[in-house]
N, C-alpha and C positions, 0 to 999 in steps of 0.2 A: 270954353267952346263946347257946343252941343255934342254929346256922345252919340255915336252911331252903332247900331246893332245889325250885324250881317249874318247870313247863313251861307256857309261854303260847303258844297257837296263834292266829295272826291270819290270817284269810282273807276273801276277798270277790271280786267280779268284777274289781276292780283295787285295788292298794294304792298310794296316792299318797304322795309324800314327806311331806305334811302328816300323814297318818295314822301313818306310821312314826315321825315326830318326836314325835307326841302319845303314842304307846305308850312311847317312850323316856322321855318326861316322867312318865308314869304310874308306870313302874317306879322311876324315881329318887325320886319323892315317897314311895314306900314303902320306900326304902332298899335296893332290889334292883339287883344288878349283872348284866348279861348276860355269861354265860360263853361261850356259843356261840350262833349261830343258823344255821339252814339253811332253804333254800327247798324245801319239799315239792312245790310246784307253782310253776314258775319265773315270775318277773315277765316281762312283755312290753313292748316299746317302745310309746310312746304312740300311734304311727301304725299299729300292727298291730291286727288283730281280736282281741277278747278270747277266750281259750280257754273252751270250754263248761264245763269243770270248775272255772274260777276260778283264783285265785292264793292261795298259802298260804306263810306263813313261821312256823317254829317256833323259839321262844326257850327256852333253858335259862338260868334266872336263879337268883341266890343272894343271901341276905342274912339279917339277923336276922328272927326269926319275926314274921310279919305276920298281921293279921286277914284270913283268906282270904275271908270273906263280904263284908267291906267292899271288898276288892280286886275281887271278882267284880261287885259292884253298880256300882262305878266303871267297870269294864270294859264292862258292859252299856250304861251311859249313853254312853260314848265310842263304842261300836260302833254304837248307834242313830243317833248324830249323823252318822256317816260312812258308813252303809250297808255295814258290814263285820261280821264275827263275831269275837269274842274269847273264848277258853276258857282258864281257868287251873286247873291241877291240881297236886297234890303229885307230885314226880318220884320220890322214893325210889330204890330200886334195881330196881324192877319185877321182883320174884322170880317173878311170874306174868305171863303174857300173857292178854289177854282171849280167851275161848274161845266164849262164847255171845252171840248178838245176837238180841233179841226185838223185833219190830216191831208197832206198831199198824197197822191196814190203811187205814181210811177217812181221807182227807186226809193220809195219811202215805205209804203205798205207792202209793195211787191218788189222783187229783185229783177225788174225788167222795165224797159221803156216800150210800152205796148205799140206805139206807132212804128218803132223800129222792127218789132216782131211782125207786124202786118206787112211792112215793106219787104222784109225777107221772103215771106210766103208769097208775095205778089211779084217777086223778081225785080223790085225797083229800089232795093236798099241803098245802092250807091248813089242813085239820083236823090233820094230823100236825105241821105247823109250830106250830100253837097249843099242842099238848101240849109240844113242845120249849120254847117260851117259858115255859110254866108251870114246867117243870123248872128253867130258868135263873133264874127268880125265887125258887126254893127251895120252891115249893108241892108238888112231887113229887120223890121221890128217883129215882135212875137206874132201878131195877127197876120202879117204878110207871110211870114215863114210857115205858119200853121196852115194857111189856105193853100200855099204852094205844095206843101207836103201832102195834104189831104187830096189834092187834085190828082196826084200820082197814084192814089189808091183806087181810083175809079175802076169799077168792074170786078173788084175782089168779091168772091162769093161769101155769103153769110156763114156757110159751113166752116170756113176758116176761123171766123170770129168765135164760133162755138168751141172749136178745138182749142184755141188759145185760152179762152175763158176757163175751160176745164183743167188747164195745166198751169195756171198762173202760179209762179213760185212765191210763196209768202216770205216776207222778211222775218228773220229770226226774232223771236220774242213777241211777235204780233198777236198770236192767239192768247198767250198768257196776259198780255197787256189788256186786250179787249175783255177777257173774262173778268178781270179785276175792275176795270173802269165801269163796266155795267153793274157789277155787284156793289161798287162804292157809290153809284148814283150819278156819275158824270153823263152828260149828253155828248154824243160823239157824231161827227160828220166827216164825210169825205168831200173835200173841196179841191177839185183837180182840173188841170188843163187837159187831162186825158178824157176818156169816153165813159158815158153813163153805162154803156153796154157791159163794160167790165167792172165798173164801180158797183153796179147792182149785184153782180155776182159776189163781190166781197161783202156787200151789205148783207146778203142772204147767209153767207158763210160765217161771218164774224159778228153780225148783230149791230151794225152802225144804225143810228137813229135816222140819219138823212144823208142824201147824196146830191151834190151840185157839181156837174161836170158837163162836158160837151156831148151833145146828142148827135150821133151819126144819122145821116139821112140815107135810108135804104129804099131801093126800088126793085121790085121783082126778085127779091132775095140777093141783091148785089149792092155793094157800096157805091154811092153816086159820086163821091169825092167832095161832098158838102157836109156841113154840120148846121144845126139850127142856131140862129143868132139869139142872144149875144154870145160871142166866144168867151170862154172863161180864161182870161189872161190874169196878169198880176193885179190889176186894179179890181177885177171882178172877184178874185179870191179874197182880197181885203174887204170888199163889199159884203160878201156872204158871211164872213166872220162877224162884221158889225151888225148885219141884218139879223142873224140868228140870235145874237146876244140881246139886241133891242127887243126882238119879238118875245123872248123868254123873260125879259125884265132883269137882265144881268148887266153889270158894268163891264167894260172892256178889260178891267183889271182881273176879272174872273174868268178870262178866256185863255186858252192855250192853243198854239199853232205849231205844227211840226212839218218840216219840209226839207228838201235837199238842194233846190236850184234857185237861180236868180229870180225866176218867176214867182218864188215863194216869199221873197224878201219883204214886200209890202204887207203881206199877211202876217209874217213873223213880227214886223215892227209894230203892227196894230194891236197885237195880242198882249195880254198881261205877262205871259210867259211864251216867248218865241224861241223855238228850239230847232237848230240846224242839225239834221240827222244824217250821219255819214255823208256830209255835204262837201261840195266843191270848196277849195280854199277861200275864195272870195266870199262865199256865203257864210262859211264858218267865222270869218273875221268880222263880218258885218252883223251877224246875229248876236244877241246878248248871251245865248246859251247854246251849248253844243254837246252832242253825243256822237263820238267817233269810234269808241272801242267796244261797245256792248250792243246788245240787240234793242229792239223797240221797247221791251218791258223795262229798260232802265229809266224810262220816263216816269215810272211809278216812284222811283227814288227822288227824282227832281221835285215831284209833287209832295214829297215828305213821308211817303208810306214805307214802312219797314216790312221785312219778310214775314214777321210774326203776325201781321194782319192781312197777308195776301194769300191767295190760293195758288197752288203750283201751276 
């Protein structure tokens, strides 16, 4: 039978001996032998403070062909039990390197859902939240719910947008991640169902190469309750991932997508490396890869970069 070569990435705030032993056991049960392992982020003694970026060990393993989805499900269960993250992927010979990284914005790049913040400031949060709940129950699709929520923001003054943009709380690890992605030559894009008004702010602050999001329509300094068509929904996110890759001459296998919600699943599924970041359980289960215990800069470890080649 053909031999299979896999890469398993194990990371978390700390990696205990128990976790390391259970990972070894998981690999053995699937008939996989560890060829080499390396610490991308070095372990720390128990009496020392935990590094902000966490700890990461990468295994290269080999064995007879396994059911990768079964191995990933078992890895997800083990990871949840020990508050670590485990990612498993085919090793191959990596004839390409990842070149494009597309990010969702709300609850991924920033620790907020901007439309909720706008609704709070406009005094319509409960009404907007009720529409969101209807969408989650399947009574409305994304575009219907988005238009209804937007309509309730009509009359909001642009000064509020400026105040919120100036105080957007960045996700932990985002600045370190972007410094290194830029230095290492990746192309980066915000592909969001949020608003260009706020995505442009992040682009200026963190250096994203491009932004594709919903454009608010303003009139006389106030929100009209409309956005310019087409609305960036799940299909549109996947479209932009494919379009950017094609424009740049890259294969989809060279793309990475990062997001947290059901609206990101099509983009994650289209990418060569689709990562659910601090995601809802359904998204974590459906995505091939997940980061739940560390900050955004843990993506650098999934891409195979070690601390000794990264800037702080």
